[in-house]
LODRENMAR-289407 format. One record per residue (C-alpha): x, y, z; residue number from 1; residue in three letters. Coordinates in Angstrom, 1 decimal, decimal comma, m for minus. Example, Ala and Ser with C-alpha at 12.3 -4.5 7.8 and 13.67 -1.06 7.14 Angstrom:
PT	12,3	m4,5	7,8	1	ALA
PT	13,7	m1,1	7,1	2	SER
//
This chain:
PT	0,3	0,5	0,2	1	MET
PT	2,7	2,5	1,0	2	ARG
PT	4,6	1,8	m2,7	3	ARG
PT	1,5	2,2	m4,0	4	ALA
PT	0,7	5,8	m2,6	5	ALA
PT	4,6	6,6	m3,2	6	LEU
PT	4,1	5,9	m6,9	7	THR
PT	1,0	7,8	m7,4	8	ILE
PT	2,1	11,0	m5,5	9	LEU
PT	5,7	10,8	m7,0	10	ALA
PT	3,5	10,4	m10,3	11	ALA
PT	1,4	13,1	m9,8	12	VAL
PT	4,2	15,8	m8,4	13	LEU
PT	6,5	15,1	m11,1	14	SER
PT	7,3	17,8	m13,0	15	ILE
PT	10,0	16,5	m15,8	16	GLY
PT	13,4	16,3	m15,6	17	SER
PT	16,9	18,9	m15,9	18	THR
PT	17,9	16,7	m18,7	19	ALA
PT	15,1	17,8	m21,0	20	GLY
PT	14,3	21,1	m22,5	21	PRO
PT	12,8	24,0	m20,7	22	ALA
PT	9,8	24,6	m21,6	23	LEU
PT	7,9	28,1	m22,3	24	ALA
PT	6,4	30,1	m19,4	25	GLN
PT	2,8	30,0	m19,1	26	ARG
PT	0,7	33,2	m19,8	27	ALA
PT	m1,5	34,2	m17,2	28	GLY
PT	0,5	33,2	m14,0	29	GLU
PT	1,5	35,8	m11,4	30	PRO
PT	5,2	36,9	m11,4	31	LYS
PT	5,3	35,2	m8,0	32	LYS
PT	3,4	32,9	m5,7	33	ALA
PT	5,8	31,5	m3,4	34	GLY
PT	4,3	30,8	m0,2	35	LYS
PT	0,6	29,8	1,3	36	LEU
PT	0,1	30,4	5,1	37	GLN
PT	m3,0	29,1	6,6	38	LEU
PT	m5,0	29,1	10,3	39	SER
PT	m6,4	25,9	11,2	40	LEU
PT	m9,9	25,5	12,8	41	VAL
PT	m12,0	23,0	14,3	42	ARG
PT	m13,4	20,8	11,5	43	ASN
PT	m16,9	20,2	11,5	44	TYR
PT	m19,2	17,8	9,6	45	ASN
PT	m20,9	18,7	6,6	46	ASP
PT	m24,6	19,8	6,7	47	CYS
PT	m25,9	17,3	4,0	48	THR
PT	m29,8	17,7	5,2	49	ALA
PT	m30,6	21,0	6,5	50	PRO
PT	m32,9	21,5	9,5	51	ASN
PT	m32,1	25,1	10,3	52	ASP
PT	m30,6	28,5	9,1	53	THR
PT	m27,9	30,8	9,7	54	SER
PT	m29,0	34,1	10,9	55	ALA
PT	m28,1	37,3	9,7	56	GLY
PT	m27,8	39,2	6,8	57	THR
PT	m27,1	36,3	4,4	58	ILE
PT	m29,2	33,1	5,7	59	SER
PT	m27,9	29,8	4,7	60	LEU
PT	m29,2	26,6	5,1	61	PRO
PT	m27,7	24,8	8,1	62	ALA
PT	m27,7	21,7	10,1	63	CYS
PT	m28,4	21,3	13,8	64	HIS
PT	m27,0	20,4	16,4	65	PRO
PT	m23,5	20,9	14,9	66	LEU
PT	m21,1	17,7	14,8	67	VAL
PT	m17,5	17,7	15,0	68	PRO
PT	m15,9	15,8	12,7	69	ALA
PT	m13,3	14,1	15,0	70	ASP
PT	m14,9	13,8	18,7	71	THR
PT	m11,6	12,8	20,7	72	VAL
PT	m8,9	15,9	19,6	73	CYS
PT	m10,2	19,3	19,8	74	SER
PT	m8,2	23,1	20,4	75	PHE
PT	m8,0	24,3	24,3	76	ASP
PT	m9,9	27,2	23,8	77	ALA
PT	m7,6	28,7	26,2	78	ALA
PT	m4,4	28,1	24,0	79	LYS
PT	m4,7	26,2	21,3	80	GLY
PT	m3,6	27,2	17,6	81	GLN
PT	m2,3	25,7	14,6	82	GLY
PT	m0,6	27,1	11,6	83	THR
PT	m0,2	25,0	7,9	84	LEU
PT	2,0	26,6	5,4	85	THR
PT	3,0	25,8	1,9	86	ALA
PT	5,8	27,2	0,2	87	SER
PT	8,3	27,0	m3,1	88	VAL
PT	12,0	26,3	m1,9	89	SER
PT	15,4	26,2	m3,4	90	LYS
PT	15,7	23,1	m5,8	91	GLY
PT	13,4	23,6	m6,1	92	PRO
PT	11,0	21,6	m4,0	93	ASP
PT	7,9	22,2	m2,2	94	LEU
PT	8,3	22,6	1,8	95	LYS
PT	5,3	22,0	4,2	96	VAL
PT	4,9	22,7	7,7	97	GLN
PT	2,3	22,2	10,5	98	ALA
PT	2,5	24,0	13,3	99	LYS
PT	m0,3	23,1	16,2	100	VAL
PT	m0,2	23,4	20,2	101	ALA
PT	m2,8	23,3	22,4	102	GLY
PT	m4,6	20,1	21,1	103	ILE
PT	m6,6	18,7	23,8	104	ALA
PT	m7,6	14,8	24,5	105	GLY
PT	m4,9	14,0	21,8	106	CYS
PT	m1,7	12,9	23,4	107	ASP
PT	m0,3	9,9	21,3	108	GLY
PT	m2,5	10,0	18,5	109	GLN
PT	m1,1	10,7	15,0	110	THR
PT	m1,9	13,6	12,8	111	LEU
PT	m1,2	13,8	9,5	112	CYS
PT	m1,6	16,3	6,3	113	LEU
PT	m4,8	16,4	4,5	114	SER
PT	m5,9	18,3	1,2	115	ALA
PT	m6,9	17,8	m2,6	116	SER
PT	m4,4	18,7	m5,2	117	ILE
PT	m5,1	20,0	m8,9	118	LYS
PT	m1,9	20,7	m10,6	119	LEU
PT	m1,3	22,4	m13,9	120	THR
PT	2,1	21,7	m15,4	121	THR
PT	3,9	22,3	m19,0	122	ASN
PT	5,1	18,1	m18,5	123	ALA
PT	2,2	16,5	m20,2	124	CYS
PT	2,9	13,0	m22,4	125	THR
PT	0,9	15,0	m25,3	126	SER
PT	3,6	17,5	m25,5	127	GLY
PT	1,1	20,2	m25,8	128	ASP
PT	2,5	23,4	m25,6	129	ALA
PT	0,0	25,1	m23,5	130	ALA
PT	0,2	22,4	m21,0	131	GLY
PT	m2,2	20,8	m19,2	132	CYS
PT	m4,4	20,2	m15,7	133	THR
PT	m4,8	17,0	m13,6	134	THR
PT	m8,8	16,0	m12,1	135	GLN
PT	m8,3	17,5	m8,6	136	ALA
PT	m7,5	14,5	m6,2	137	LEU
PT	m8,1	14,0	m2,6	138	ASP
PT	m4,5	13,1	m1,4	139	PHE
PT	m5,5	12,3	2,2	140	THR
PT	m5,4	9,1	2,0	141	ALA
PT	m1,9	9,1	0,1	142	ILE
PT	m0,6	12,0	2,7	143	LEU
PT	m1,5	9,5	5,6	144	ALA
PT	0,7	6,5	4,4	145	GLY
PT	4,1	8,7	3,9	146	LEU
PT	5,3	9,4	7,6	147	PRO
PT	7,2	12,4	7,2	148	LYS
PT	3,6	14,2	6,7	149	PHE
PT	2,3	13,0	9,7	150	CYS
PT	3,4	14,0	13,4	151	CYS
PT	2,6	12,5	17,3	152	THR
PT	0,8	14,6	19,3	153	VAL
PT	3,3	15,1	22,5	154	THR
PT	2,1	17,7	25,5	155	GLY
PT	m0,9	19,1	23,0	156	GLY
PT	1,6	19,9	20,2	157	LYS
PT	2,6	18,3	16,8	158	CYS
PT	4,6	19,6	13,9	159	LYS
PT	5,4	18,4	10,9	160	ILE
PT	8,1	20,1	8,8	161	ASN
PT	9,3	18,3	5,8	162	THR
PT	9,4	18,7	1,7	163	THR
PT	8,2	16,5	m1,3	164	ALA
PT	11,7	15,5	m2,3	165	ASN
PT	11,8	14,3	1,4	166	ALA
PT	9,1	13,0	2,3	167	ALA
PT	8,3	11,2	m1,5	168	VAL
PT	11,5	10,3	m3,0	169	ALA
PT	14,3	12,0	m4,3	170	ALA
PT	13,7	14,0	m7,9	171	GLY
PT	9,8	14,3	m7,2	172	THR
PT	10,0	18,0	m7,9	173	ILE
PT	12,7	19,0	m10,4	174	VAL
PT	14,0	22,1	m12,3	175	ALA
PT	13,0	22,9	m15,8	176	GLY
PT	9,9	23,4	m16,0	177	GLN
PT	6,5	25,3	m14,2	178	GLN
PT	3,7	23,9	m11,5	179	LEU
PT	1,1	25,5	m10,5	180	ASN
PT	m0,1	23,4	m7,2	181	VAL
PT	m4,0	24,3	m6,7	182	ASN
PT	m4,4	22,6	m2,9	183	ILE
PT	m7,9	22,5	m1,2	184	GLY
PT	m9,5	21,2	1,6	185	ASN
PT	m6,5	20,9	3,6	186	CYS
PT	m6,1	20,2	7,0	187	GLY
PT	m4,7	17,6	10,0	188	LEU
PT	m6,4	14,4	10,2	189	GLN
PT	m6,3	11,8	12,7	190	ARG
PT	m5,1	8,4	11,9	191	THR
PT	m5,1	6,3	15,0	192	THR
PT	m7,6	5,9	18,1	193	GLY
PT	m11,4	5,6	18,3	194	THR
PT	m13,3	7,1	15,2	195	GLY
PT	m10,1	7,2	13,1	196	ALA
PT	m9,6	8,3	10,4	197	PRO
PT	m11,0	12,0	11,3	198	ALA
PT	m10,7	15,1	10,0	199	LYS
PT	m9,4	16,6	13,2	200	THR
PT	m8,7	20,6	12,1	201	PHE
PT	m9,2	22,4	9,1	202	ALA
PT	m7,8	25,2	7,3	203	CYS
PT	m10,0	28,4	7,7	204	GLY
PT	m10,8	31,5	10,1	205	LEU
PT	m12,8	32,0	13,4	206	LEU
PT	m13,9	35,4	13,8	207	ILE
PT	m14,8	36,6	17,3	208	PRO
//
């Protein structure tokens, strides 16, 4: 299973080889987009059968009572906080960091990165000079099979600090071509203990 996960992730992320010719840069891309940093909030189950509405200027279909996606791990309201960062590093490489503190009820449990990923690249088997775009894929199960994308909660803290080339395989990302990485539905998933897997934390905002 782990070998299959490595093969899939390497195939999707690989953007070519320094031995090949550099491809033309696509028009319409930004001059620079090297860092994505998001806060983490508690994750709740999606509302699939509305029985309520949100109050305020914009009324939206809602469900009550709310149901946490993870009933084991949560934030300590007094000190819980977390961030998830993805950035382009020299090499090139894709550096990923997650820092979470003030996690309640979760010591000894494993948390792994969770995200859906869509790629647009100039490296396509068709040879199309305009590039190609992959389907948006849920990488949650694949990331959970790569130990460097996971951490064990100790003293209410959990930290991930790795790169794609270190976590998957050397040469997963190389120079010479252009890769646009769309990251969605990101967060941390608990992969051990009661009720696992459970999407514990999601990228988001908390407005007081």
